[in-house]
KOLMARVO-119609 format. One record per residue (C-alpha): residue number from 1; residue in one letter; x, y, z. Coordinates in steps of 0.02 Angstrom, whole numbers, plus 50000, padded with zeros to 5 digits. Example, Ala and Ser with C-alpha at 12.3 -4.5 7.8 and 13.67 -1.06 7.14 Angstrom:
REM KOLMARVO-119609
atom pos->1, code->A, east->50615, north->49775, up->50390
atom pos->2, code->S, east->50684, north->49947, up->50357
//
This chain:
REM KOLMARVO-119609
atom pos->1, code->M, east->49675, north->50169, up->49696
atom pos->2, code->F, east->49712, north->50148, up->49512
atom pos->3, code->Y, east->49654, north->49977, up->49451
atom pos->4, code->V, east->49818, north->49922, up->49374
atom pos->5, code->R, east->49822, north->49734, up->49348
atom pos->6, code->I, east->50006, north->49697, up->49322
atom pos->7, code->N, east->50087, north->49534, up->49372
atom pos->8, code->K, east->50266, north->49591, up->49358
atom pos->9, code->I, east->50366, north->49744, up->49315
atom pos->10, code->K, east->50464, north->49675, up->49169
atom pos->11, code->S, east->50621, north->49777, up->49163
atom pos->12, code->I, east->50719, north->49907, up->49257
atom pos->13, code->M, east->50844, north->50008, up->49154
atom pos->14, code->N, east->50953, north->50162, up->49157
atom pos->15, code->I, east->50988, north->50160, up->49343
atom pos->16, code->K, east->51108, north->50291, up->49403
atom pos->17, code->T, east->51147, north->50320, up->49586
atom pos->18, code->I, east->51217, north->50481, up->49658
atom pos->19, code->T, east->51249, north->50517, up->49843
atom pos->20, code->L, east->51116, north->50485, up->49976
atom pos->21, code->G, east->51009, north->50639, up->50004
atom pos->22, code->L, east->51047, north->50701, up->49829
atom pos->23, code->S, east->51017, north->50537, up->49738
atom pos->24, code->L, east->50921, north->50539, up->49577
atom pos->25, code->F, east->50861, north->50383, up->49493
atom pos->26, code->I, east->50789, north->50347, up->49323
atom pos->27, code->S, east->50696, north->50185, up->49298
atom pos->28, code->V, east->50596, north->50122, up->49152
atom pos->29, code->T, east->50466, north->49990, up->49189
atom pos->30, code->Q, east->50366, north->49903, up->49054
atom pos->31, code->G, east->50424, north->50037, up->48933
atom pos->32, code->F, east->50346, north->50175, up->49040
atom pos->33, code->A, east->50472, north->50308, up->49093
atom pos->34, code->Q, east->50456, north->50358, up->49275
atom pos->35, code->A, east->50504, north->50529, up->49341
atom pos->36, code->L, east->50667, north->50555, up->49432
atom pos->37, code->Y, east->50663, north->50497, up->49612
atom pos->38, code->Q, east->50729, north->50616, up->49742
atom pos->39, code->Y, east->50780, north->50562, up->49916
atom pos->40, code->P, east->50712, north->50681, up->50050
atom pos->41, code->E, east->50842, north->50802, up->50117
atom pos->42, code->E, east->50775, north->50808, up->50296
atom pos->43, code->P, east->50873, north->50693, up->50413
atom pos->44, code->E, east->50715, north->50655, up->50514
atom pos->45, code->V, east->50624, north->50596, up->50358
atom pos->46, code->L, east->50771, north->50488, up->50304
atom pos->47, code->E, east->50774, north->50407, up->50476
atom pos->48, code->M, east->50586, north->50374, up->50468
atom pos->49, code->L, east->50609, north->50298, up->50295
atom pos->50, code->R, east->50744, north->50183, up->50364
atom pos->51, code->K, east->50630, north->50124, up->50505
atom pos->52, code->W, east->50486, north->50101, up->50385
atom pos->53, code->Q, east->50592, north->49998, up->50264
atom pos->54, code->D, east->50637, north->49879, up->50406
atom pos->55, code->M, east->50453, north->49850, up->50447
atom pos->56, code->K, east->50419, north->49761, up->50281
atom pos->57, code->F, east->50234, north->49720, up->50309
atom pos->58, code->G, east->50085, north->49835, up->50328
atom pos->59, code->L, east->49895, north->49845, up->50319
atom pos->60, code->L, east->49794, north->49957, up->50203
atom pos->61, code->M, east->49606, north->49980, up->50227
atom pos->62, code->H, east->49483, north->50049, up->50099
atom pos->63, code->W, east->49321, north->50091, up->50188
atom pos->64, code->G, east->49179, north->50211, up->50156
atom pos->65, code->A, east->48992, north->50226, up->50126
atom pos->66, code->Y, east->49022, north->50140, up->49957
atom pos->67, code->S, east->49055, north->49978, up->50053
atom pos->68, code->Q, east->48867, north->49954, up->50065
atom pos->69, code->W, east->48854, north->49922, up->49878
atom pos->70, code->G, east->49010, north->49816, up->49857
atom pos->71, code->V, east->49066, north->49925, up->49712
atom pos->72, code->V, east->49239, north->49980, up->49657
atom pos->73, code->E, east->49242, north->50115, up->49789
atom pos->74, code->S, east->49230, north->50290, up->49710
atom pos->75, code->W, east->49266, north->50239, up->49532
atom pos->76, code->T, east->49087, north->50206, up->49476
atom pos->77, code->L, east->49066, north->50396, up->49484
atom pos->78, code->S, east->49195, north->50420, up->49348
atom pos->79, code->S, east->49130, north->50434, up->49170
atom pos->80, code->E, east->49283, north->50347, up->49103
atom pos->81, code->D, east->49234, north->50176, up->49035
atom pos->82, code->M, east->49365, north->50063, up->49112
atom pos->83, code->G, east->49268, north->49901, up->49109
atom pos->84, code->W, east->49281, north->49865, up->49294
atom pos->85, code->N, east->49189, north->50024, up->49349
atom pos->86, code->R, east->49024, north->49992, up->49260
atom pos->87, code->R, east->48862, north->50058, up->49334
atom pos->88, code->P, east->48696, north->49963, up->49330
atom pos->89, code->Q, east->48609, north->49963, up->49162
atom pos->90, code->G, east->48447, north->50058, up->49142
atom pos->91, code->K, east->48497, north->50195, up->49263
atom pos->92, code->S, east->48554, north->50367, up->49210
atom pos->93, code->Y, east->48720, north->50435, up->49268
atom pos->94, code->C, east->48636, north->50578, up->49362
atom pos->95, code->Q, east->48518, north->50460, up->49451
atom pos->96, code->Y, east->48663, north->50347, up->49498
atom pos->97, code->V, east->48762, north->50493, up->49571
atom pos->98, code->R, east->48612, north->50549, up->49675
atom pos->99, code->E, east->48589, north->50374, up->49745
atom pos->100, code->Y, east->48775, north->50354, up->49777
atom pos->101, code->E, east->48783, north->50515, up->49877
atom pos->102, code->E, east->48631, north->50459, up->49977
atom pos->103, code->L, east->48728, north->50307, up->50039
atom pos->104, code->K, east->48782, north->50413, up->50186
atom pos->105, code->N, east->48601, north->50410, up->50247
atom pos->106, code->T, east->48610, north->50222, up->50278
atom pos->107, code->F, east->48792, north->50203, up->50330
atom pos->108, code->N, east->48788, north->50131, up->50505
atom pos->109, code->P, east->48937, north->50017, up->50546
atom pos->110, code->V, east->48875, north->49965, up->50717
atom pos->111, code->N, east->49000, north->49820, up->50730
atom pos->112, code->F, east->49149, north->49938, up->50714
atom pos->113, code->N, east->49286, north->49879, up->50833
atom pos->114, code->P, east->49459, north->49940, up->50779
atom pos->115, code->D, east->49543, north->49855, up->50927
atom pos->116, code->K, east->49496, north->49689, up->50847
atom pos->117, code->W, east->49572, north->49744, up->50680
atom pos->118, code->A, east->49733, north->49803, up->50762
atom pos->119, code->V, east->49759, north->49644, up->50862
atom pos->120, code->A, east->49727, north->49536, up->50708
atom pos->121, code->A, east->49851, north->49640, up->50605
atom pos->122, code->K, east->49982, north->49632, up->50742
atom pos->123, code->D, east->49962, north->49445, up->50759
atom pos->124, code->A, east->49988, north->49432, up->50571
atom pos->125, code->G, east->50157, north->49516, up->50590
atom pos->126, code->M, east->50109, north->49685, up->50517
atom pos->127, code->K, east->50202, north->49838, up->50580
atom pos->128, code->Y, east->50118, north->49989, up->50499
atom pos->129, code->M, east->49947, north->50037, up->50433
atom pos->130, code->I, east->49867, north->50156, up->50308
atom pos->131, code->F, east->49683, north->50204, up->50323
atom pos->132, code->T, east->49576, north->50291, up->50191
atom pos->133, code->T, east->49523, north->50451, up->50278
atom pos->134, code->K, east->49447, north->50509, up->50112
atom pos->135, code->H, east->49435, north->50428, up->49941
atom pos->136, code->H, east->49404, north->50514, up->49775
atom pos->137, code->D, east->49215, north->50522, up->49803
atom pos->138, code->G, east->49248, north->50653, up->49938
atom pos->139, code->F, east->49159, north->50562, up->50080
atom pos->140, code->N, east->49261, north->50598, up->50236
atom pos->141, code->M, east->49291, north->50458, up->50361
atom pos->142, code->Y, east->49345, north->50585, up->50491
atom pos->143, code->D, east->49268, north->50736, up->50576
atom pos->144, code->T, east->49327, north->50869, up->50454
atom pos->145, code->Q, east->49262, north->51045, up->50480
atom pos->146, code->Q, east->49281, north->51086, up->50295
atom pos->147, code->S, east->49135, north->50982, up->50232
atom pos->148, code->D, east->48971, north->50907, up->50291
atom pos->149, code->Y, east->48995, north->50757, up->50176
atom pos->150, code->K, east->49067, north->50653, up->50317
atom pos->151, code->I, east->49033, north->50508, up->50432
atom pos->152, code->T, east->49002, north->50624, up->50581
atom pos->153, code->D, east->48866, north->50726, up->50494
atom pos->154, code->P, east->48692, north->50715, up->50575
atom pos->155, code->S, east->48624, north->50639, up->50413
atom pos->156, code->V, east->48732, north->50484, up->50443
atom pos->157, code->P, east->48653, north->50359, up->50565
atom pos->158, code->F, east->48823, north->50319, up->50641
atom pos->159, code->H, east->48856, north->50501, up->50688
atom pos->160, code->S, east->48785, north->50477, up->50864
atom pos->161, code->N, east->48898, north->50329, up->50902
atom pos->162, code->A, east->49038, north->50363, up->51026
atom pos->163, code->K, east->49160, north->50299, up->50894
atom pos->164, code->A, east->49087, north->50402, up->50750
atom pos->165, code->D, east->49255, north->50481, up->50709
atom pos->166, code->V, east->49319, north->50315, up->50645
atom pos->167, code->T, east->49488, north->50384, up->50591
atom pos->168, code->Q, east->49525, north->50441, up->50768
atom pos->169, code->E, east->49473, north->50272, up->50838
atom pos->170, code->I, east->49571, north->50172, up->50710
atom pos->171, code->F, east->49731, north->50271, up->50735
atom pos->172, code->R, east->49713, north->50256, up->50924
atom pos->173, code->S, east->49689, north->50067, up->50917
atom pos->174, code->F, east->49836, north->50035, up->50802
atom pos->175, code->R, east->49954, north->50152, up->50896
atom pos->176, code->K, east->49911, north->50055, up->51054
atom pos->177, code->E, east->49979, north->49899, up->50967
atom pos->178, code->G, east->50140, north->49987, up->50916
atom pos->179, code->F, east->50100, north->50024, up->50734
atom pos->180, code->F, east->50163, north->50164, up->50624
atom pos->181, code->T, east->50002, north->50255, up->50576
atom pos->182, code->G, east->49969, north->50320, up->50402
atom pos->183, code->A, east->49830, north->50426, up->50329
atom pos->184, code->Y, east->49774, north->50392, up->50151
atom pos->185, code->F, east->49702, north->50554, up->50079
atom pos->186, code->S, east->49635, north->50583, up->49904
atom pos->187, code->K, east->49695, north->50746, up->49826
atom pos->188, code->P, east->49551, north->50749, up->49700
atom pos->189, code->D, east->49379, north->50769, up->49777
atom pos->190, code->W, east->49236, north->50729, up->49659
atom pos->191, code->H, east->49107, north->50797, up->49781
atom pos->192, code->H, east->49184, north->50970, up->49797
atom pos->193, code->K, east->49103, north->51109, up->49696
atom pos->194, code->D, east->49273, north->51179, up->49647
atom pos->195, code->Y, east->49341, north->51014, up->49582
atom pos->196, code->W, east->49194, north->50941, up->49488
atom pos->197, code->A, east->49097, north->51102, up->49462
atom pos->198, code->S, east->48911, north->51080, up->49433
atom pos->199, code->E, east->48910, north->51199, up->49284
atom pos->200, code->W, east->49002, north->51075, up->49173
atom pos->201, code->A, east->49001, north->50890, up->49135
atom pos->202, code->T, east->49125, north->50771, up->49217
atom pos->203, code->P, east->49203, north->50676, up->49071
atom pos->204, code->N, east->49345, north->50599, up->49172
atom pos->205, code->R, east->49434, north->50594, up->49340
atom pos->206, code->H, east->49511, north->50767, up->49316
atom pos->207, code->V, east->49452, north->50939, up->49368
atom pos->208, code->N, east->49314, north->50984, up->49244
atom pos->209, code->Y, east->49356, north->51165, up->49207
atom pos->210, code->D, east->49506, north->51265, up->49146
atom pos->211, code->T, east->49598, north->51313, up->49305
atom pos->212, code->R, east->49685, north->51454, up->49209
atom pos->213, code->K, east->49517, north->51530, up->49162
atom pos->214, code->Y, east->49444, north->51514, up->49336
atom pos->215, code->P, east->49594, north->51534, up->49451
atom pos->216, code->E, east->49489, north->51589, up->49600
atom pos->217, code->R, east->49395, north->51425, up->49598
atom pos->218, code->W, east->49556, north->51326, up->49594
atom pos->219, code->E, east->49627, north->51430, up->49737
atom pos->220, code->N, east->49471, north->51389, up->49838
atom pos->221, code->F, east->49501, north->51204, up->49807
atom pos->222, code->K, east->49685, north->51217, up->49853
atom pos->223, code->T, east->49638, north->51301, up->50016
atom pos->224, code->F, east->49511, north->51164, up->50051
atom pos->225, code->V, east->49640, north->51025, up->50025
atom pos->226, code->Y, east->49769, north->51118, up->50130
atom pos->227, code->R, east->49648, north->51139, up->50275
atom pos->228, code->Q, east->49589, north->50959, up->50269
atom pos->229, code->I, east->49766, north->50893, up->50276
atom pos->230, code->E, east->49805, north->51017, up->50415
atom pos->231, code->E, east->49661, north->50946, up->50516
atom pos->232, code->L, east->49733, north->50772, up->50500
atom pos->233, code->M, east->49905, north->50833, up->50553
atom pos->234, code->I, east->49840, north->50931, up->50704
atom pos->235, code->R, east->49694, north->50833, up->50776
atom pos->236, code->Y, east->49736, north->50650, up->50752
atom pos->237, code->G, east->49890, north->50619, up->50855
atom pos->238, code->K, east->50056, north->50555, up->50790
atom pos->239, code->I, east->50049, north->50525, up->50602
atom pos->240, code->D, east->50197, north->50436, up->50525
atom pos->241, code->I, east->50143, north->50426, up->50342
atom pos->242, code->L, east->50037, north->50540, up->50234
atom pos->243, code->W, east->49987, north->50430, up->50086
atom pos->244, code->L, east->49918, north->50545, up->49951
atom pos->245, code->D, east->49822, north->50466, up->49808
atom pos->246, code->G, east->49765, north->50541, up->49643
atom pos->247, code->G, east->49932, north->50571, up->49557
atom pos->248, code->W, east->49849, north->50665, up->49414
atom pos->249, code->V, east->49825, north->50811, up->49535
atom pos->250, code->R, east->49997, north->50888, up->49512
atom pos->251, code->S, east->50091, north->51028, up->49429
atom pos->252, code->F, east->50156, north->51010, up->49252
atom pos->253, code->A, east->50341, north->50978, up->49232
atom pos->254, code->S, east->50357, north->51099, up->49084
atom pos->255, code->D, east->50261, north->51221, up->48974
atom pos->256, code->A, east->50265, north->51090, up->48837
atom pos->257, code->E, east->50181, north->50962, up->48949
atom pos->258, code->E, east->50049, north->51089, up->48999
atom pos->259, code->K, east->50014, north->51134, up->48817
atom pos->260, code->K, east->49998, north->50953, up->48767
atom pos->261, code->A, east->49880, north->50918, up->48912
atom pos->262, code->A, east->49773, north->51070, up->48871
atom pos->263, code->E, east->49745, north->51001, up->48696
atom pos->264, code->R, east->49658, north->50854, up->48783
atom pos->265, code->N, east->49560, north->50969, up->48901
atom pos->266, code->L, east->49670, north->50922, up->49048
atom pos->267, code->W, east->49714, north->51071, up->49155
atom pos->268, code->N, east->49851, north->51116, up->49277
atom pos->269, code->Q, east->49808, north->51044, up->49448
atom pos->270, code->D, east->49950, north->51114, up->49552
atom pos->271, code->I, east->49898, north->51110, up->49736
atom pos->272, code->D, east->50063, north->51181, up->49800
atom pos->273, code->M, east->50142, north->51027, up->49875
atom pos->274, code->P, east->50291, north->51123, up->49947
atom pos->275, code->K, east->50170, north->51226, up->50053
atom pos->276, code->I, east->50073, north->51071, up->50107
atom pos->277, code->A, east->50232, north->50976, up->50150
atom pos->278, code->K, east->50302, north->51120, up->50252
atom pos->279, code->M, east->50141, north->51134, up->50350
atom pos->280, code->A, east->50122, north->50946, up->50376
atom pos->281, code->R, east->50300, north->50922, up->50439
atom pos->282, code->S, east->50287, north->51073, up->50553
atom pos->283, code->Y, east->50156, north->50974, up->50649
atom pos->284, code->Q, east->50227, north->50800, up->50614
atom pos->285, code->P, east->50418, north->50808, up->50607
atom pos->286, code->G, east->50493, north->50668, up->50504
atom pos->287, code->L, east->50328, north->50634, up->50415
atom pos->288, code->I, east->50347, north->50516, up->50266
atom pos->289, code->M, east->50250, north->50586, up->50120
atom pos->290, code->V, east->50192, north->50475, up->49978
atom pos->291, code->D, east->50131, north->50588, up->49838
atom pos->292, code->R, east->50101, north->50431, up->49738
atom pos->293, code->G, east->50113, north->50437, up->49550
atom pos->294, code->A, east->50155, north->50622, up->49546
atom pos->295, code->G, east->50343, north->50601, up->49524
atom pos->296, code->S, east->50376, north->50743, up->49643
atom pos->297, code->A, east->50504, north->50771, up->49781
atom pos->298, code->Y, east->50364, north->50722, up->49901
atom pos->299, code->E, east->50349, north->50544, up->49837
atom pos->300, code->N, east->50465, north->50480, up->49973
atom pos->301, code->Y, east->50430, north->50301, up->49923
atom pos->302, code->R, east->50346, north->50228, up->49770
atom pos->303, code->T, east->50199, north->50110, up->49765
atom pos->304, code->P, east->50187, north->49980, up->49627
atom pos->305, code->E, east->50004, north->49929, up->49628
atom pos->306, code->Q, east->49958, north->49744, up->49617
atom pos->307, code->A, east->50136, north->49719, up->49550
atom pos->308, code->I, east->50297, north->49632, up->49602
atom pos->309, code->P, east->50457, north->49694, up->49517
atom pos->310, code->D, east->50576, north->49562, up->49451
atom pos->311, code->K, east->50725, north->49646, up->49535
atom pos->312, code->P, east->50758, north->49776, up->49670
atom pos->313, code->L, east->50708, north->49953, up->49627
atom pos->314, code->P, east->50833, north->50095, up->49652
atom pos->315, code->H, east->50726, north->50186, up->49779
atom pos->316, code->P, east->50616, north->50148, up->49930
atom pos->317, code->W, east->50458, north->50060, up->49873
atom pos->318, code->E, east->50305, north->49964, up->49927
atom pos->319, code->T, east->50192, north->49844, up->49834
atom pos->320, code->C, east->50011, north->49883, up->49878
atom pos->321, code->M, east->49897, north->49736, up->49842
atom pos->322, code->T, east->49723, north->49675, up->49881
atom pos->323, code->M, east->49694, north->49523, up->49991
atom pos->324, code->A, east->49539, north->49488, up->49886
atom pos->325, code->D, east->49504, north->49549, up->49708
atom pos->326, code->M, east->49435, north->49720, up->49759
atom pos->327, code->W, east->49504, north->49860, up->49865
atom pos->328, code->S, east->49335, north->49890, up->49946
atom pos->329, code->Y, east->49220, north->49764, up->50028
atom pos->330, code->N, east->49117, north->49640, up->49929
atom pos->331, code->E, east->49029, north->49498, up->50019
atom pos->332, code->N, east->49065, north->49376, up->49878
atom pos->333, code->D, east->49242, north->49429, up->49840
atom pos->334, code->N, east->49377, north->49303, up->49794
atom pos->335, code->Y, east->49515, north->49299, up->49927
atom pos->336, code->K, east->49693, north->49250, up->49886
atom pos->337, code->S, east->49758, north->49096, up->49975
atom pos->338, code->A, east->49880, north->49107, up->50120
atom pos->339, code->H, east->50004, north->49017, up->50008
atom pos->340, code->Q, east->49992, north->49155, up->49877
atom pos->341, code->L, east->49999, north->49297, up->50004
atom pos->342, code->I, east->50151, north->49228, up->50097
atom pos->343, code->R, east->50238, north->49194, up->49932
atom pos->344, code->T, east->50205, north->49375, up->49880
atom pos->345, code->L, east->50272, north->49442, up->50045
atom pos->346, code->I, east->50433, north->49343, up->50026
atom pos->347, code->Q, east->50458, north->49395, up->49844
atom pos->348, code->V, east->50427, north->49579, up->49880
atom pos->349, code->V, east->50546, north->49582, up->50028
atom pos->350, code->S, east->50681, north->49487, up->49931
atom pos->351, code->R, east->50678, north->49629, up->49805
atom pos->352, code->G, east->50695, north->49764, up->49937
atom pos->353, code->G, east->50515, north->49818, up->49952
atom pos->354, code->N, east->50378, north->49824, up->50083
atom pos->355, code->F, east->50213, north->49734, up->50064
atom pos->356, code->L, east->50055, north->49835, up->50100
atom pos->357, code->L, east->49908, north->49715, up->50102
atom pos->358, code->N, east->49732, north->49786, up->50084
atom pos->359, code->V, east->49576, north->49729, up->50176
atom pos->360, code->G, east->49409, north->49815, up->50146
atom pos->361, code->P, east->49299, north->49822, up->50302
atom pos->362, code->S, east->49114, north->49781, up->50283
atom pos->363, code->P, east->48971, north->49908, up->50292
atom pos->364, code->E, east->48937, north->49841, up->50467
atom pos->365, code->G, east->49115, north->49885, up->50519
atom pos->366, code->D, east->49207, north->49719, up->50524
atom pos->367, code->F, east->49325, north->49618, up->50416
atom pos->368, code->H, east->49259, north->49470, up->50318
atom pos->369, code->P, east->49291, north->49305, up->50413
atom pos->370, code->T, east->49406, north->49249, up->50272
atom pos->371, code->A, east->49513, north->49404, up->50298
atom pos->372, code->Y, east->49537, north->49360, up->50482
atom pos->373, code->Q, east->49578, north->49182, up->50432
atom pos->374, code->R, east->49711, north->49240, up->50309
atom pos->375, code->L, east->49788, north->49358, up->50437
atom pos->376, code->E, east->49796, north->49215, up->50562
atom pos->377, code->E, east->49877, north->49098, up->50435
atom pos->378, code->I, east->50006, north->49229, up->50388
atom pos->379, code->G, east->50038, north->49261, up->50573
atom pos->380, code->H, east->50076, north->49078, up->50608
atom pos->381, code->W, east->50206, north->49080, up->50469
atom pos->382, code->M, east->50281, north->49247, up->50524
atom pos->383, code->K, east->50304, north->49191, up->50705
atom pos->384, code->I, east->50422, north->49056, up->50641
atom pos->385, code->N, east->50503, north->49145, up->50495
atom pos->386, code->G, east->50493, north->49331, up->50536
atom pos->387, code->E, east->50682, north->49348, up->50556
atom pos->388, code->S, east->50700, north->49316, up->50368
atom pos->389, code->I, east->50582, north->49464, up->50335
atom pos->390, code->Y, east->50605, north->49606, up->50460
atom pos->391, code->G, east->50757, north->49717, up->50439
atom pos->392, code->T, east->50828, north->49616, up->50296
atom pos->393, code->K, east->50919, north->49678, up->50141
atom pos->394, code->T, east->50930, north->49615, up->49964
atom pos->395, code->I, east->51069, north->49504, up->49901
atom pos->396, code->A, east->51103, north->49459, up->49719
atom pos->397, code->P, east->51049, north->49356, up->49626
atom pos->398, code->Y, east->50890, north->49383, up->49729
atom pos->399, code->H, east->50809, north->49222, up->49670
atom pos->400, code->E, east->50840, north->49058, up->49580
atom pos->401, code->E, east->50708, north->48933, up->49524
atom pos->402, code->K, east->50599, north->48909, up->49680
atom pos->403, code->I, east->50716, north->48995, up->49803
atom pos->404, code->V, east->50728, north->49181, up->49847
atom pos->405, code->F, east->50858, north->49263, up->49958
atom pos->406, code->T, east->50870, north->49395, up->50093
atom pos->407, code->Q, east->51013, north->49437, up->50211
atom pos->408, code->K, east->51040, north->49516, up->50381
atom pos->409, code->D, east->51196, north->49537, up->50488
atom pos->410, code->G, east->51299, north->49414, up->50387
atom pos->411, code->T, east->51164, north->49280, up->50383
atom pos->412, code->I, east->51083, north->49228, up->50220
atom pos->413, code->Y, east->50904, north->49167, up->50216
atom pos->414, code->A, east->50852, north->49053, up->50073
atom pos->415, code->S, east->50663, north->49038, up->50061
atom pos->416, code->Y, east->50597, north->48890, up->49965
atom pos->417, code->L, east->50431, north->48935, up->49880
atom pos->418, code->P, east->50336, north->48774, up->49842
atom pos->419, code->D, east->50195, north->48754, up->49720
atom pos->420, code->E, east->50022, north->48746, up->49797
atom pos->421, code->N, east->50005, north->48587, up->49904
atom pos->422, code->E, east->50186, north->48537, up->49870
atom pos->423, code->T, east->50271, north->48449, up->50016
atom pos->424, code->I, east->50447, north->48492, up->50070
atom pos->425, code->P, east->50574, north->48397, up->49962
atom pos->426, code->A, east->50700, north->48273, up->50030
atom pos->427, code->V, east->50841, north->48372, up->49950
atom pos->428, code->I, east->50848, north->48558, up->49914
atom pos->429, code->E, east->50987, north->48628, up->49806
atom pos->430, code->V, east->51054, north->48805, up->49816
atom pos->431, code->H, east->51163, north->48857, up->49670
atom pos->432, code->S, east->51211, north->49037, up->49709
atom pos->433, code->F, east->51291, north->49020, up->49881
atom pos->434, code->Q, east->51392, north->48899, up->49985
atom pos->435, code->P, east->51402, north->48894, up->50175
atom pos->436, code->Q, east->51567, north->48924, up->50263
atom pos->437, code->A, east->51665, north->48763, up->50289
atom pos->438, code->G, east->51613, north->48679, up->50449
atom pos->439, code->S, east->51466, north->48794, up->50477
atom pos->440, code->K, east->51286, north->48742, up->50508
atom pos->441, code->V, east->51128, north->48760, up->50406
atom pos->442, code->Y, east->50961, north->48776, up->50494
atom pos->443, code->L, east->50779, north->48768, up->50445
atom pos->444, code->L, east->50684, north->48905, up->50538
atom pos->445, code->G, east->50567, north->48827, up->50664
atom pos->446, code->H, east->50677, north->48672, up->50681
atom pos->447, code->D, east->50811, north->48677, up->50816
atom pos->448, code->K, east->50931, north->48548, up->50747
atom pos->449, code->A, east->51062, north->48580, up->50614
atom pos->450, code->L, east->51032, north->48500, up->50444
atom pos->451, code->T, east->51148, north->48392, up->50342
atom pos->452, code->W, east->51223, north->48483, up->50194
atom pos->453, code->S, east->51359, north->48451, up->50064
atom pos->454, code->K, east->51448, north->48551, up->49930
atom pos->455, code->A, east->51379, north->48540, up->49754
atom pos->456, code->G, east->51482, north->48637, up->49628
atom pos->457, code->N, east->51477, north->48820, up->49680
atom pos->458, code->G, east->51323, north->48787, up->49785
atom pos->459, code->F, east->51264, north->48657, up->49908
atom pos->460, code->S, east->51130, north->48527, up->49941
atom pos->461, code->I, east->51022, north->48518, up->50097
atom pos->462, code->C, east->50956, north->48349, up->50154
atom pos->463, code->L, east->50796, north->48335, up->50255
atom pos->464, code->S, east->50750, north->48182, up->50357
atom pos->465, code->K, east->50588, north->48089, up->50325
atom pos->466, code->S, east->50520, north->48142, up->50493
atom pos->467, code->L, east->50551, north->48325, up->50451
atom pos->468, code->Q, east->50470, north->48301, up->50282
atom pos->469, code->K, east->50316, north->48230, up->50364
atom pos->470, code->N, east->50309, north->48364, up->50501
atom pos->471, code->P, east->50386, north->48527, up->50439
atom pos->472, code->P, east->50381, north->48674, up->50561
atom pos->473, code->C, east->50262, north->48774, up->50451
atom pos->474, code->H, east->50164, north->48775, up->50289
atom pos->475, code->Y, east->50172, north->48878, up->50127
atom pos->476, code->A, east->50361, north->48914, up->50122
atom pos->477, code->W, east->50517, north->48853, up->50211
atom pos->478, code->V, east->50666, north->48960, up->50258
atom pos->479, code->F, east->50845, north->48901, up->50278
atom pos->480, code->K, east->50981, north->49007, up->50356
atom pos->481, code->F, east->51170, north->48996, up->50346
atom pos->482, code->K, east->51332, north->49095, up->50343
atom pos->483, code->A, east->51401, north->49102, up->50167
atom pos->484, code->L, east->51581, north->49100, up->50108
//
């Protein structure tokens, strides 16, 4: 993952919509121009996208040998000084890399039980999952035949366990619970000799040699990536989403861009996405591809990281966010409250997105107890209010003060987002909509209609004292009605 710490995407401009299947969108967020979005042309992919958009809530898991150290997954290997990826003082970079790569020799997640994860995620109301089959460090969490830097290698203590191919086991467990399954795969591979070649230093996250000067080396790497993805498509059952990370591994949009990059010692990293996509979808028809950050035709949906847009985006999208502070496991991490997580879910969905919530499993192979607690708390809320989330669409003005809106089949859902520890008010005012005359307004989880009255162009909802004392749920309250 990129460690982008953005609270909100401030503005969305220059939106132009053309016909579905040929639609191109331009959006500018926080002054940063994004590439044109292209809807996939394949009907099967469009249908999968539609199903995925209705799911709204998913689970992402960052897990690898790095979990033993509680570090920022692969990023401590990068020589870029980003503040949050600092290595221990008094240790040389080369020594650190050696010790990092030796983590495989002690990786033994004996408490690994993916059935437990899948049940907890299902009970939380999640509908799809993404698992890190390989992060940028190149350590493979599946039984690839292209590398011995993998969890099933004899040097890894866990290799003799019946569940050593953890990717296979995780996909199997989540499919059993009805999930869409997705494979996170890092396009860059900092362990591979033809990405970070040993002859040269590794000043940043990019390939460390001129791919034009050594084309055979780059072709070797392209073949390696192709074959690894092919393994995932062939040997791991039904895959619904291929979630590719490392958006800097891409072709240049123009000669001018390539020339400008070369001046900064950044070389063309074209891995032939059309060829990869054709192969992947030949094995997995309808596969959603997320070539995140690359701005290509294979970025079927976009993934704002740790960010919630102010308004709907003009393309399919998903906020990916950590449940704690870090993507990977840290015993002493700071977990977000259920109040914050549920609030985020509602805000994301009200703006037309999906919410992909990350949990980092421990080196022993389990979630932190707090993660299970948060999933349980979210699940309690979703069992009462899920109809305001799943399959819903946006409706302007999207939000007002403490209320956000979604709609489905002619019903409007108004979700009241209280401050932390705020109790449900005696009167709630909605300014943007008014129920049909004589119709009823309900609070989800409460079976009796509420008293309401017109107030200007909106309406007021009155709640009894008994309902205020014993609301049907915590964290947020959802009202539904038919509008004029």
